SEDODO-233994 format. One line per 5 residues: number of its first residue (from 1); their letters; for each residue x, y negated, z negated of C-alpha. Coordinates in steps of 0.5 Angstrom, whole numbers. Layout:
BEGIN
NUM	A	X/Y/Z; ...
% end
This chain:
BEGIN
1	MTMRY	-31/13/-44; -34/7/-39; -29/5/-34; -28/-3/-34; -23/-7/-31
6	ISTRG	-19/-13/-33; -15/-18/-30; -7/-18/-31; -8/-26/-33; -13/-24/-38
11	DVHNS	-18/-30/-38; -24/-27/-41; -28/-33/-40; -27/-34/-32; -25/-26/-31
16	PKKTF	-29/-22/-36; -29/-14/-36; -32/-11/-29; -34/-5/-26; -31/-2/-20
21	TEILL	-36/-4/-15; -36/-11/-18; -29/-12/-16; -29/-7/-10; -31/-13/-5
26	GGLAT	-27/-19/-9; -20/-18/-9; -16/-23/-14; -19/-24/-20; -22/-31/-21
31	DGGLY	-16/-33/-26; -11/-31/-20; -9/-24/-23; -10/-17/-21; -15/-12/-23
36	LPEAY	-13/-6/-27; -17/-1/-32; -18/-3/-39; -14/3/-41; -11/8/-36
41	PQITR	-15/15/-36; -11/21/-38; -10/27/-34; -10/33/-38; -6/40/-37
46	DELDR	-13/43/-37; -15/39/-31; -8/40/-28; -9/47/-28; -16/47/-25
51	WRGLS	-14/42/-20; -8/45/-17; -12/49/-12; -17/44/-9; -17/41/-2
56	YADLA	-15/34/-1; -22/32/-1; -24/35/-7; -18/33/-11; -20/26/-9
61	FAVLS	-27/26/-12; -24/29/-18; -18/23/-19; -23/18/-16; -28/20/-21
66	KFIDD	-24/18/-27; -24/11/-24; -31/10/-21; -37/11/-26; -42/6/-23
71	IPAAD	-43/10/-16; -47/16/-17; -43/22/-16; -47/25/-10; -45/19/-7
76	LKALV	-38/18/-8; -37/26/-6; -40/24/0; -36/18/2; -30/22/0
81	DKTYT	-32/28/4; -33/23/10; -26/20/9; -22/26/8; -23/31/14
86	AAVYC	-18/34/19; -21/31/25; -19/24/22; -12/26/20; -10/30/26
91	NGRSP	-6/26/31; -3/33/35; -1/36/28; -3/44/28; -10/45/25
96	EAAQE	-7/48/18; -3/41/17; -9/37/19; -13/41/14; -8/39/9
101	ITPLR	-9/32/10; -2/31/7; 2/37/8; 9/37/4; 15/39/9
106	WLEPG	21/42/6; 27/39/9; 31/44/5; 30/47/-2; 29/41/-7
111	LGLLE	28/36/-2; 21/35/1; 18/30/6; 10/28/4; 7/27/11
116	LSNGP	2/21/10; 2/19/17; -3/23/20; -9/18/20; -11/14/26
121	TLAFK	-6/8/26; 0/13/24; 2/10/18; 1/12/10; -4/6/9
126	DMAMQ	-10/10/13; -10/14/7; -13/9/3; -16/4/8; -21/9/11
131	LLGNL	-24/10/4; -24/3/3; -28/2/10; -33/7/8; -34/4/1
136	FEYAL	-35/-3/3; -40/-1/8; -44/3/3; -43/-2/-2; -45/-8/3
141	TKKGE	-51/-4/5; -54/-2/-2; -53/-10/-3; -56/-12/4; -50/-17/4
146	EINIL	-44/-18/9; -37/-20/7; -31/-23/11; -25/-20/9; -18/-24/9
151	GATSG	-12/-20/9; -4/-21/11; 0/-16/14; 8/-14/15; 6/-9/20
156	DTGSA	2/-3/18; -4/-6/13; -7/-10/18; -8/-4/24; -10/1/18
161	AEYAM	-15/-4/16; -18/-6/23; -18/1/25; -22/3/18; -27/-3/19
166	RGKHG	-28/-4/26; -35/-3/28; -37/-3/20; -44/-6/19; -44/-13/15
171	VRVFM	-36/-13/16; -31/-18/19; -24/-18/19; -19/-24/19; -12/-21/19
176	LSPHG	-6/-26/18; 1/-23/21; 8/-26/22; 8/-28/29; 14/-24/33
181	RMSAF	16/-21/27; 13/-14/28; 15/-8/33; 11/-9/39; 7/-2/38
186	QRAQM	5/-5/31; 3/-12/35; -1/-8/40; -5/-4/35; -8/-10/32
191	YSLQD	-8/-15/38; -11/-10/43; -17/-9/39; -23/-12/42; -28/-11/37
196	TNIYN	-32/-17/36; -32/-17/28; -24/-17/28; -20/-23/28; -12/-23/29
201	IAVRG	-8/-29/27; -1/-30/28; 3/-35/23; 9/-38/25; 13/-36/19
206	MFDDA	14/-29/15; 10/-25/11; 10/-28/5; 8/-35/8; 2/-31/11
211	QDIVK	1/-28/4; 1/-34/0; -4/-37/5; -9/-31/3; -8/-32/-4
216	AVFND	-9/-40/-3; -16/-38/0; -18/-33/-6; -16/-39/-11; -21/-44/-8
221	HAFKA	-27/-40/-11; -32/-45/-8; -30/-43/-1; -29/-36/-3; -36/-36/-5
226	RYRIG	-39/-39/0; -36/-35/6; -36/-29/2; -29/-27/2; -26/-20/1
231	AVNSI	-19/-17/0; -16/-10/3; -9/-12/2; -6/-8/-4; -9/-13/-9
236	NWARV	-15/-9/-8; -15/-4/-14; -19/1/-9; -13/2/-5; -9/3/-11
241	AAQVV	-13/8/-14; -14/12/-7; -6/12/-7; -6/16/-14; -9/22/-10
246	YYVKG	-3/24/-6; 2/23/-12; -2/29/-15; -3/33/-9; 5/32/-7
251	YFAAS	6/34/-14; 2/40/-14; 6/42/-7; 13/41/-10; 12/45/-16
256	QENDE	10/52/-18; 7/50/-25; 4/44/-29; 10/43/-34; 15/42/-28
261	KVDFA	18/35/-27; 18/32/-20; 21/26/-17; 18/21/-12; 22/16/-7
266	VPSGN	18/11/-4; 20/6/1; 18/-1/-2; 16/-8/0; 10/-10/-3
271	FGNIC	10/-5/-9; 3/-2/-8; 5/5/-6; 10/6/-11; 5/2/-16
276	AGHIA	0/8/-15; 6/13/-17; 7/9/-23; -1/9/-25; -1/17/-24
281	RMMGL	5/17/-28; 2/13/-34; -4/18/-33; 0/24/-35; 2/27/-28
286	PVDRL	9/30/-30; 13/25/-25; 20/24/-28; 23/18/-24; 20/14/-19
291	IVATN	26/12/-14; 24/5/-11; 28/4/-4; 28/-3/-1; 31/-5/6
296	ENDVL	36/-12/6; 30/-15/3; 33/-13/-4; 29/-17/-9; 26/-10/-12
301	DEFFR	32/-7/-13; 36/-13/-16; 30/-13/-21; 31/-6/-23; 38/-6/-23
306	SGVYR	39/-13/-27; 32/-15/-30; 32/-21/-26; 26/-22/-21; 28/-28/-16
311	PRSTA	23/-28/-10; 27/-31/-4; 25/-37/1; 23/-36/8; 30/-38/10
316	ETHAT	33/-32/6; 28/-27/8; 31/-22/13; 28/-20/19; 30/-12/19
321	SSPSM	29/-6/23; 24/-4/18; 20/-10/18; 14/-8/14; 19/-8/8
326	DISKA	21/-15/10; 18/-18/4; 21/-22/-2; 15/-23/-6; 11/-17/-8
331	SNFER	4/-18/-10; 3/-11/-14; 9/-12/-18; 5/-16/-23; 1/-10/-24
336	FVFDL	7/-6/-27; 10/-12/-30; 3/-13/-34; 5/-6/-37; 12/-7/-38
341	VGRDP	10/-13/-42; 5/-9/-47; -1/-12/-43; 0/-19/-45; -4/-23/-41
346	AVIRE	-1/-30/-44; 6/-27/-42; 4/-26/-35; 1/-33/-34; 7/-36/-36
351	LWARI	12/-31/-32; 7/-32/-25; 7/-40/-26; 14/-40/-25; 14/-35/-19
356	DAGGS	8/-39/-16; 12/-45/-17; 18/-42/-13; 22/-40/-19; 24/-33/-22
361	FDFTN	25/-30/-29; 30/-26/-32; 29/-20/-37; 36/-19/-38; 37/-20/-45
366	TSYFT	30/-18/-47; 26/-12/-50; 23/-12/-44; 29/-10/-40; 31/-5/-46
371	DLPQF	24/-2/-45; 25/-1/-37; 28/6/-37; 22/9/-40; 18/7/-34
376	GFVSG	22/12/-30; 24/7/-24; 31/8/-21; 32/4/-15; 37/3/-9
381	KSSHA	37/-1/-2; 39/1/5; 42/-3/11; 40/-3/19; 47/1/19
386	DRLAT	44/6/14; 38/7/17; 41/9/24; 45/14/21; 40/17/17
391	IRQTY	35/17/23; 41/21/27; 43/25/21; 36/27/20; 34/29/27
396	EKYGL	41/33/27; 40/37/21; 33/38/21; 30/37/28; 26/32/25
401	MVDTH	25/24/27; 23/19/22; 21/12/22; 26/7/20; 22/6/13
406	TADGL	22/13/12; 29/13/13; 30/8/8; 27/12/3; 31/18/5
411	KVALE	37/15/4; 36/12/-3; 33/19/-5; 39/23/-3; 44/18/-7
416	KRVPG	39/19/-13; 38/26/-12; 38/30/-19; 40/38/-18; 35/43/-19
421	RPMVV	29/38/-19; 24/37/-13; 25/30/-10; 19/28/-5; 20/23/-1
426	LETAL	14/19/2; 13/18/9; 11/12/11; 9/12/19; 11/16/25
431	PAKFE	17/14/29; 13/12/35; 11/5/31; 18/3/32; 21/6/38
436	ETIVE	26/1/39; 30/3/33; 29/10/35; 32/9/42; 38/5/39
441	ALGRP	39/11/34; 38/17/38; 38/15/45; 31/17/47; 24/15/45
446	PERPV	20/18/40; 13/22/42; 7/19/42; 0/21/40; -4/21/47
451	AMQGI	-9/16/44; -3/11/43; 1/12/50; 1/5/54; -2/1/48
456	ESLPQ	3/-5/49; 0/-6/56; -7/-7/54; -10/-14/54; -9/-17/47
461	RFEVM	-13/-22/43; -10/-26/38; -9/-34/35; -2/-37/33; -2/-42/28
466	DISVD	2/-46/24; 3/-44/16; -3/-48/14; -8/-46/9; -13/-51/12
471	AVKRF	-12/-49/19; -14/-42/17; -20/-44/13; -23/-48/19; -22/-42/23
476	IEQHA	-26/-38/18; -31/-43/18; -32/-43/26; -33/-35/26; -36/-33/20
481	GA	-43/-35/17; -44/-38/11
% end
């Protein structure tokens, strides 16, 4: 079957079905929706049996081949092999762990931590972003074109994107972040880069303000076309597809046979990471439950408990010690709701017209809320006090330091755990990225990879701007050739 992609908002006149490479560089569909496969490819039992013993790179090729049929197989295999190597995913880990790429660390029988933070920026975002950088360079070279990437980050996406794209031929990166809202380490990772194709813009607001600016620029189709604006945020389908791979790998690591069920607990802000788990489950991976773990910004937890989706205003969004999850309007949530409402684009257009106007929607007394349990989602939330307690308990009980976001995932996983079923918690970052809170919890700083020592003292290069779409557009115009 030929793989084609459709928009969640389904305007077939403005957003016709497209191939993978056609949506790779573009980000949002022209009707404002997000791309998804026309139908999810299925994973058969025979494929699970054959895939169980594969290396990460070979598994990635097998999974991604289900989504990508317009890049020659030999070229895709080369891109995947270039991306998933032990040399890229090491950070001082043992050769065996580096070779595994995403090793599963059992904390105790039935409770495991899937290590996703072995990449160059110490965060799970590297798992997809490194592949995206290689895909972009491949596609642009084939077309003889250039691209200006525009994105927003609450912390880890920005550095992962910049490290993946730095020095890439034909690529410039314009990354928006909330001014003063990230950890000192996160800011240093991004702002200390001196590569001439990297531009950092600190917005005087929250992540949601930065994300709204990005969406507004993407919805200015003339500007987007003139300056060839592309996306690396999790609105980019290629990133979500790449994240499906580690759910499959994690399932194999947590199970003995392919008829076993496994639960995954996922710290969730923008819903991209857990959306990949939803897609893996829809494809037939034997996932029983997906546990959504939020921090004090509990919009997603509220929805899965009550059926009400009510994004918060900037004033209502808390600045927390797990800052990458300080998000009140989850961009990827639209992809899941599209499946929940039976893939009806008219419903999505109506719902997101309300959201984009600052409103909310309520599924409480609808069939959608009745249908919600069949998708396997369970949710919970964590506070700063919970975070500190989980970091302390994990260190005391298992001798392991975890970052603040992973602590949120662990806290909720322990609350929702079912005896006899493996629970896999997705690690999101190394604790070095959130040193201040680790010191508060444990009274000592976390270790850092050698390459990251003293990073805060490096010269930093960034622009501070008010919340203004026009200001960002002017900056792009000044630094990117039409």
